[in-house]
N, C-alpha and C positions, 0 to 999 in steps of 0.2 A: 340476537343483536348482542356483540361485542361490547363491553362495558366501556365506559372512558379511560383513557391513561392515568388522568388523574383528576379527581374531583375539585371542585371549587374549595370547598373547606381544605382536603386535604394537601392544597398549592397555597393557602392560607399559613397554613403550619410550617411546611416543607422552605416556603420564600420569606419567612420571617415580615410577612408583608401588611402593610396595609389595604384596602379596598379601595378604589374611584368608582362608583359606578354600581351597577348590578351585579352581584356574583355571580360567576357562570355554574351552571350546573357541573360541569365538566369541560374539558379538552381532549380532542384525539390525537394531539401530537404535539410536537414542540418544533419550533422552526427562529433562524435569526438572519433569514434573506426572505425577503418581502417577492419574490421572484420565483419561487419554488413553496412557499406557504402556499396550504390547503384549507380550503372553509372550516371552520371550527378548531384550528389549531391555535397554539399560545404562542406569541412573540415579541420575543426577548430584544427589546433597544440594546446591543451590545455595542461600545465604543471600541471601534478598530484605530488602525495606525491612516486608516485614508476616510472613514467615513464613520460618522455617528448614527446608528440605529434609531435613534429619536426621530431625525427625519425622515424615516420611513412610516412611522407608527401610522399615522392617518391613511398610508397606503394599505397598511396590515387589515384596518379595519374595511377599507373599500374592498378587498382581494376574501373578507368575510372572519378574521379572524375573533375568535370566541372571546378573547381579551389580550394585552398588550402588558410585559413588566418593563416598568420604567424607572427614575429613578427621581428621588425628592425633586432635583433641580428644574426637572421637565415636568413635572405632573400636573402644574394648573393648566399647562398648555391643551391639554385633553379631556379636561372639565366636559362633558357631555356625549363626548366623542365616541366612549365605548369603555367596556370595563376594564380597569387598569390593576393590577398588582404594585402597587410602590415601594421599592425599597431605597437602600441606601446606596448599595451598586449594584448595576444588574449584572455584569460577568460575577461577583460574588455568591448571587441567588441562584444563577445558573448552577455554581459551582455545588449549593446546598441543595437544588434539586436532583442535581445529579447523588450527591449523597443520600437522598434519601429514597431514590430508585435503589440502589444497591441495598442500602438497611433492610428493606422490605423485602427484599428478593431471596429466594433460593437457589436459584440458579447454581450450576457450575458454571463462575467462569474463569475464563483464561486470559492472558495477556498475553500480547508478541511483540516483539522488539528484535533489533540487529541492524546492522550497517545494511544489509540488503536481504532481501526478500519477506520484509513484514507484509503488505498488503498479501501477495498471492498467498501466503501462508495464514492468513487471515480467513481470505476468501475460499482458501480450501478447507478450513474448518469450518466455514459455513456450510459447505455443501456437502459435507461429511457428517456434522451433528446435525444436519436438516432431517436427516432420516429415521433421526431415533428421538426428535422432540421438538419443540418450539423454540428457535433459535432465534438470539437477536444477534448483530451485528454493527460494526463502524460502519459508514457509508463511508465511499470512497475514501480517502487516506483520512479521514478523523483522526488524527493523535496527537495534536497540539492540547494548549492549554486551553481552547475552546472546543476543541475537538471531543476532545475526553469527555468532557461535563456533559458536552450537551449526546452524546451516545449514550452516556448512563442514563439522562433525563426520558429518552426517549424508549428504555426497556420496559417492556409491558411485565405487570407484575407475576404474571403466570407462564414468563419467559424460564427454559427448561436449560438453556445454556446460552451462556453470555460471553462473545469472544471481542475484545478491542484492541486493535493497534496503537500503540504506544510509540512515539518517537521523540528527538530529539536532535540539538546542535549544539550544545551546551552544558558542560556538567553543571550537575544539578534540576535540570527539568524534567525528568523521570520522578523523580521521589513523588511532590505533591500530586503527579499524576496517578501512580500505583496507588499510594493512600486513599484516592476517592476508588480506586477500583476494585481492590483489596482482592486479587483473584488468587482461585485454587491453584492455578498450575499457572506457571511461567514459563516464554518460551524465549531462550533469545537462537536465532536465525544462524547468525554469522558476524564474527568480527572482522571489518576491512578499514583500508584506509580512509574514509570518508569524515568531511568536515572537519579536515585536517587545518585547517582557517584558526579554528578554536581550540584546537588542543597541541600539547607538548610531542605526544607520542602515542603511538596504538595501544597502549597499556592503558592511557587515558582515556580512551574510545570504551575500551574494553569495561573501566571501571565507572564510567557514565551509563554503558547499558545493564551494568551491573546492580546498579538501583532500581532494577525493578523487583529485586528479591527484597528491598525493605518493606515492600506491602504484601506479600505472601500471607494470607493466612496462618494458624500454627497447623503443622502436620502438612503444608501446601509440597506440591509437586515442581521440581525446578529443571527444564529441561533444556541440553547443552547439546552446542556442535561440537562432538570430540575431534574434530579433524582440526580446529580451530588451536594457530600458536599461543593462544590465549584461555584456553578450557581449562588447566591448573588455577590457573588467577580466577577464572569466574567459577570453578568450584568450589573455591577456597570464600569466597564473599555468599555464595550458595548456602553453606555450610555456617555462614556467622548468622543467617538469617534463620526464622521460623519452618523452614523448609524440613518437610519430615523423608522425602524422600528426592534423589538428585537421578536423572536417568541423561543418559547421552545417544546422540545420532550421528551418523557419518560412514565412512568408509575403515574407520579404524577399527580394528579386529576386537577390540572389548569394547565396542559401542554397544549399548541394550538394543539399539535398531540399527543393523547396518548394510550399507546397499552392497551386495554381492555381484549385480553385473545391472545394466540397463540397456536394452534394446531400442532404439531410436529410429521414429517411422516421422512421416510429413504432419503428422496432427498430431499424434500420442506418443507414450512412452509405455513398453513392457518393464517392470522391475522386478527384481529377485531382489530377497531379501530375507535376513533373520531378525524376526522382531519377539523379542520377550522369549527366545530359547524356542520359534516356532517358525518354521520357512514358509514364507511367502512369496507367490507370485500374483502380480496384479497390475492392470493397466491401468495408466497415468494419461487423464484426458488433454494434455500437454505434454510435446518434446521438449529436452533438458534434461542436461545432468543435472544441473541445480535445480531444478523442480523434482527431482526423484528423490534425491536428498532431505529436501524439506518437509515432501510428503511421510519421510520416518519419524518429523517431527510431529506432523498432523497425526499419525497412529498413535504414538507416545501419549499425544494428550489424550485423544479420542477415548485410548482403554483408559485411562487415569480419570476421567470421567464419567465412566461406568459402559463404554458403548462397545460392544462386539467387535474384538477382529477384522473378523469376516466382515460384519456388514460395514467397518469403517474403509476396509480396502477395494471392497465391489464399489463403493462411492466414488470413489476417485475416479473413475473410470469419466466421469459426469462434470470433472473442473472444468474449468476455462481461464487462460491466461486473461486476466483484467486486461481494459482499455491501457495501450501505451506502456505496455508490460510485455510485450511480444507476442500480442494479439496476431493472426495472420487473417488473409484474407488477399483470395484471388479478384485480380483485375484484369481490363482486355485494353490491347490494343490492336494498332493497324496487323501487325504480326504474329498475332495473338497473345497466351495469354501470362501474366506476369504474376508473381507471389512478392504481397506486399508485409514485410514482420515490421512491425510497431513498436520499437522500444523507446518511444519520445517522452513518455513520462517522467523519468529522471537516469540520471547516472553517475558511477563513480567506478575506480578503476576496477572494484570486483566484479560489479554487474557489467562493466563493459565487457571484461572478458567472456564472462559466460553468455553474451548475446553475440559475442564473434565466433564460440564456439558452437554455437546452437546455430550461426550462421554456417559456418564451415560444415556441420553434418546433414545441411541440408542437399538434397540430391538435385543438380540440374539437367534439362533435359536439351537433347541439340545443341544450338549454338549460345544455348543459356548461360549469365555469369553469375556471380556471387557479387552483388554490390555493396559495399556500405555507406552510410552516409552518416555521417559523427559530427556531433559537435560541440563544444567545449564540456570537459567536465569542471565544476565550481567547486568554489571552499576547500582548495586542496594543498594550501599556503604554500611554502618555499620548496616543497616537493612536487608541486606543480606541472613544473617541465619534463622534470624526469620521468612522471608519471604517465604523462601525455607521450612522449617519443616512447617510451617503453612497452607501447602497446605494438609498435610496428613488426615486433616478432609473432605476437598473436596474430595479427593479419597473415602476415607470409605463411606462418603454420597451420591456419585454416584455409588455406588456398585461396583468398581473396582475390576476385580479379579487379577489383577497380573502387576505388575510395574517392571520395568526395568530402572534403572537411571542411567545418565552417568555425570561426574565432580565432581567437588571439593564441589560446593556448595547442587548440589542435594544428595551428602551423607548424608545431615541432614534429607534431606525429609527422603533418605529409612531406616535410622536410624530407624526415628519416626514412621514409619511402623509397622501394626504386621505383625508378622513372615511368616503366614500363604499367604500371598499376594506378598511379596517379591522373585523376579523373580533371578536379578543380578544387579549388582553395579559396574560401572569400571569407572576409571579416564579420559580415552577418550570414545568418543562415536564411534568409529571404535571397539573397542575392544567388541562392542554388537552387530556385525553384527549375527557372527556366534550364539550366545548363543539364541538371539531373532528368526532368521530362525530356530533353532532348536526347540526353544518351539511351536511354531505356529502351527495348526492343522487348520482341517476345519471348516468351523462355526465361528470362530474367530473374533473379531473387531476390530484391531489394530491403535490406536493413537500417533502419531510419531509428539514430538513437544518440540523446544528449541528455544534459542537466536540464531541468526546468527553464531557470534562464537563458540557456541558449536558444531558446524559440524553435525547436525542431516540432515542435505539433503543427503549425502552420502549413510546416512542409509536406510533413502527410496529408493533411487536409487536401493541399496542392495535387499531390499525386492519385488522389484518391476522385479529386472532380474533375480533373483532366482525362484520366484514362475512361472513367464508366462512362463519361459523355462520348466515349471515341470507341465502340462497339468494334469487334474483329472485322465484318463485315462494311464498314465504311469506306467509300470511295472519295477519291479528291483531295 
């Protein structure tokens, strides 16, 4: 039987809490959401922007929580309802538990940040490292001020490899997060014009991402994209840290892991690379040059954590694109099968260009077309109009046959396109559901992408629901 994630006594010390009710022997997990909470877990009543977790404490007990973490202001309301760890501030207590998890761990810890590719790189690392030992990694994109300590708090004591995604949209956000994680290895996937609304320049973004090096343990490893224009700036920041080694990846001839060729197929990539003076050829379970490049960072990190390169490269055949980040599925219309590429999770200029390149490389058959359905890229500040309209050349270069666009910023792209490939523009993505469904026919490859706030996810769901409900043999 697996030991508890945390014993009751360990929680008292880690949380700096007083106990109300009977101290539980232990808890099997940590949760901040009663919708996903499982029996025997510890529930933290976190105060968010729109909700106060204290409003859900009774629901947590009803769902079988072993105990709840509440603040002093609310403690009396739960007397006799169940075991409570009472603290001054529940978020600070969650951070303290995360720090306690890191302090007790002997795992190789890897932190990943970057303007694009964080989550897919984190998931690739999870897949690769799991072949070598017990691996714990961030769920979804838990990369902010509550996601990082929550992921740490959930890390079992016997974890061999820990992988943490760290995000930001303002200067100074990464420093306190990486101070909790204290990585042995830190990766910056790529610097791109993202969150420009909050930065004066792309150099400012690079400096903010470089905060990840401030948390490196002594003699840690920094892994950088050598193709980035900001590479030298990032390398200087890494040299100022406790890093004992700086490694690079990319297509640059001087990269420690260099992509020499990539052959793309419908659902995978064959990667040719020279990694740490070794020539490697390996299959990657997803198509896309950007995925191939980031797989080099994965190999450098895995090798730095003691995993054999042959084992690591072989495991890359089993990776999958995370939901909303290039995942493909085949759907059925009356006229035949279509391919849906779901890139709806988020968007910025770099990831949008990569997604358009991926769509452009997709092979259509018969009368099939490449169709892009695009939503606004948000938080780009004064450069937003130019960055949106500038996508027109990428669309034409990739032989996209039809474009649907949603949002005020995407209107600038739509107007810059040749008339022959304009599908429909609408101020809101919801207004595109019916026109896109009507336009699609058998053989098409449809890629949907936009920032979270542009609400492209529901459009993907509408396509999935509509075409799954209409098999190819349907009549009338």
